[in-house]
N, C-alpha and C positions, 0 to 999 in steps of 0.2 A: 844830591841824589844822582846816582848813575842810571842811565837809561839803556836798556838793551836795544841798541839801534837796529840790529838785524830782525829781532822779533817785532819791533814796532813797524819797520818797513814791510815785513811779511803780513802781520796781523791786521794792519790798517792800510798801509800804502798799496799793497797788492790787491786786497779785496774791495776797497772802496771804489776803485775805478775799473773793475773787470768789464762791466758793460759800457761805462762811459768812454773807454778807449775806442769803442766801435762807433762812436758818434763824433763826427767832425766838430771842432770847436765852433760854437755859435749856431750850430745846426739843430733843427728840431729832433727830439727823441722819437723814433718810430714807436707807434702804439704797442707793437709787440715787445719792444724792449723796456718800456716804462716800468712794468711790474718788477722786472729783474733789476733795473737801476735802483728802484725804491728799496728792494731787499738788500742790495749791496750797501747802500748808504745808511738806511734806517733799521736794518735787521728785520727780524720777524718775531713773533711772540716768544719763541724759545731761544733767542740769541740777542746779544746786546747790539745797539747801534754802534757805528764806527766811532761816534763821539764818546760814548761810554767806554769802549775798548781803549781808545786813546788815553782817556783819563786814568783808567786802570794801570796802564803801562807807563804813565809819566807823572805820577803824583809828586807835586812839589818841584818838578823840573823847571829850571829857569834858563831858557835858551831862546834866542831870537827866532830860530826856525820853528821851534815847538810852539812859541807864542803865536806866530803867524798861522801855523796849522790849527791851533786852538781857536783862533778867530774865524777861520774858514769853517771849522766844524760847528761852531756856535751859529754862524750864518746859515749853514745847512739845516741845523735844528729849527731855526726860525722859518724855514721854507717847507717844512714837512707837511703841514696841513694843505697848502695850495698844491703842492706836488702830488700828494695822495688824491687830491680832487681832480687831478689830470690837467692842471693848467699848463699849457704848452710852453709858455715863456719861462715859467718856474722850472719845469723839467729840464729845459735847456740850461738854465743857470745851475741847477743841481749837477748836471753832467760836467759843466765847465769847472765848478768848484771841486768836484770829486777828483777830476784830473789834476787840478792845481795842488791839492793835498798830496796826491800820489807823487807828483813831480818833486815837490819840496822834500818829501821824505826820501825819495830815491837819491836826490842830489845831496842831501844831508848825510846819508849813510855812505861811509867809505867803501 
């Protein structure tokens, strides 16, 4: 299956890390940015999470980079409850993982 790399980079890579890029790696997420980070990664009621959007754009795709991204997105999904509860360490991890997904997709896309 062919994946539209530019669309994937735009729809997932660009949006997942909009807020995360403003937080230095390993640093706490400022309280004012936490809701925006959560929206970027997990969506809101009327839009899909980045994990779901990624799956829509990569059905059946077998590629090492996409597999690594899928693992990161699955890990992010497992962090949603504590992140939404405001756990500071979890929010830091969410930002770090979001940046990682964006970086992998950016480097994967020519």
